[in-house]
C-alpha positions in Angstrom: -9.9 -2.4 -23.7 -8.1 -5.5 -22.0 -9.9 -8.7 -21.5 -11.7 -9.1 -18.0 -9.0 -10.4 -15.2 -9.4 -9.7 -11.6 -6.7 -10.3 -8.9 -6.5 -9.5 -5.1 -4.3 -7.0 -3.3 -4.6 -7.6 0.5 -4.6 -4.8 2.8 -2.6 -4.2 4.9 0.2 -6.2 3.2 0.9 -9.4 5.0 4.2 -9.7 6.4 5.0 -12.9 4.7 4.1 -11.3 1.1 5.8 -8.2 1.9 9.0 -10.0 2.6 8.8 -12.2 -0.5 11.1 -12.1 -4.0 8.0 -10.3 -5.3 4.9 -9.1 -3.5 2.6 -9.4 -6.8 4.0 -13.0 -7.4 3.2 -13.9 -3.8 -0.1 -12.4 -3.9 -1.5 -13.9 -6.9 -0.3 -17.6 -6.3 -3.3 -19.6 -6.1 -5.4 -16.9 -7.7 -5.7 -18.8 -10.6 -3.8 -16.2 -13.0 -0.6 -16.5 -14.7 1.7 -13.7 -13.2 4.3 -11.9 -14.9 6.3 -8.5 -14.1 8.6 -6.5 -16.3 11.1 -3.8 -14.8 10.3 -0.5 -16.7 12.7 2.1 -15.1 15.2 2.5 -12.5 16.8 5.7 -12.0 16.5 9.3 -10.8 13.0 11.2 -11.0 11.6 14.0 -9.2 9.4 13.3 -6.0 5.8 14.0 -6.4 4.0 15.9 -3.6 2.5 12.4 -2.3 6.0 11.0 -2.5 7.7 13.6 -1.1 5.6 13.9 2.0 6.0 10.1 2.7 9.8 10.4 2.0 10.1 13.5 4.3 11.7 15.5 1.3 10.6 18.7 -0.7 8.4 18.0 -3.7 10.6 18.0 -6.8 13.6 16.5 -4.9 15.3 13.9 -6.8 14.6 10.3 -5.6 15.6 7.0 -6.7 12.5 5.0 -8.6 12.3 1.3 -9.5 9.0 1.0 -11.8 7.7 -2.1 -12.8 4.6 -3.3 -14.8 2.7 -6.3 -13.6 0.5 -8.5 -15.5 -2.0 -11.2 -14.9 -2.7 -13.6 -17.9 -0.7 -11.0 -20.1 -3.2 -8.3 -19.0 -1.5 -5.3 -17.5 -2.8 -4.8 -14.0 -0.8 -2.6 -12.1 2.3 -0.3 -12.1 4.2 -0.5 -9.0 6.9 2.2 -8.2 9.3 1.9 -5.2 10.7 5.3 -4.3 13.9 5.8 -2.2 15.7 8.7 -0.7 18.9 9.2 -2.7 20.7 10.6 0.4 20.0 7.2 2.0 20.2 4.8 -0.9 22.0 6.6 -3.8 24.8 4.6 -5.3 23.8 1.3 -3.5 22.8 -1.8 -5.1 19.0 -0.6 -4.9 20.2 2.2 -7.9 21.2 -1.0 -10.1 19.0 -1.9 -12.9 17.1 -5.0 -12.6 15.1 -7.1 -9.9 16.8 -6.9 -6.6 17.6 -10.6 -5.4 16.6 -12.4 -3.3 14.3 -9.6 -2.5 13.9 -5.8 -2.1 13.0 -6.1 1.5 16.4 -8.1 2.0 18.4 -5.4 -0.2 17.3 -2.6 2.3 18.1 -4.9 5.4 21.4 -5.6 4.0 22.2 -1.9 4.2 21.3 -2.0 7.9 17.7 -0.8 8.2 15.1 -2.8 10.0 11.5 -2.7 9.4 9.7 -0.6 11.9 6.2 0.3 10.9 4.3 1.2 7.5 1.4 3.0 6.7 -1.1 2.5 3.6 -3.4 4.8 1.8 -5.9 3.8 -1.0 -7.2 6.6 -3.3 -9.7 6.1 -6.0 -9.1 8.5 -9.1 -9.3 8.9 -12.9 -6.1 7.6 -14.4 -3.3 10.2 -15.6 -2.8 9.8 -19.4 0.4 7.6 -19.1 -1.1 5.5 -16.6 -4.3 4.8 -19.0 -1.9 4.0 -21.5 0.3 1.5 -20.0 -2.5 -0.2 -18.2 -4.6 -0.2 -21.6 -7.3 1.2 -19.7 -10.9 1.8 -21.5 -12.7 5.3 -21.8 -14.2 5.9 -18.0 -12.0 3.3 -16.1 -10.5 4.6 -13.1 -7.4 3.5 -11.1 -6.8 2.8 -7.4 -3.6 4.3 -6.1 -2.2 2.2 -3.1 0.6 4.3 -1.5 2.5 2.4 1.2 5.3 4.3 3.2 7.7 2.1 5.4 9.8 3.3 8.0 12.6 1.5 9.8 13.1 1.1 13.7 14.6 4.7 13.7 11.4 6.1 11.9 13.6 6.9 8.7 11.6 6.6 5.8 13.2 3.6 3.8 10.7 2.9 1.3 7.6 4.2 -0.5 5.5 1.7 -2.8 3.1 3.5 -5.1 1.0 0.8 -6.9 -1.5 2.3 -9.5 -4.1 -0.6 -9.9 -6.5 -0.8 -12.9 -9.8 -0.3 -10.7 -11.9 -2.8 -12.8 -9.0 -5.6 -12.4 -9.0 -5.6 -8.7 -10.5 -6.6 -5.5 -9.0 -5.2 -2.0 -9.6 -7.7 0.9 -8.8 -6.0 4.1 -8.1 -8.1 7.1 -8.6 -7.0 10.6 -5.3 -7.5 12.7 -5.6 -10.3 15.3 -6.2 -9.0 18.8 -7.4 -5.6 17.6 -11.0 -7.0 16.9 -13.0 -4.0 18.9 -15.7 -2.4 17.1 
């Protein structure tokens, strides 16, 4: 089992963090951990049911996936995968290997899309075997899956971010939006 490290994953994702070069690096700044990220995969793969629903395609439809491993003090804490519709983003710079500079959001905007809205869902569950392996989870540890679907101002699904978090290595602060403080 990996050593004890805990990082915060704020919900909803703050706009300044969402627009940063790396959501994870921006989030962990000031948390007292040494953050790192490694790109694991960029390419096509079939959309799972949950990703397909958010992207408004049929399950199994090929989509563009950009998967990275996120580490805190050299401990794997998350696997984050960005998914994109191939009919919208195939053959664009988003399909190229490596990290998008200056940021993924800037890359999406450079292709003519403007952020309109997003929805985030959390699900706590046992890990799939590949998730347990890459996150170095011990027997009985769970994951928290955060699925964030972003839509442009025309309501086109432009980005689905599925983050698989080692549950024992995360705290999820949830902040109320200013001006929406009714009970």
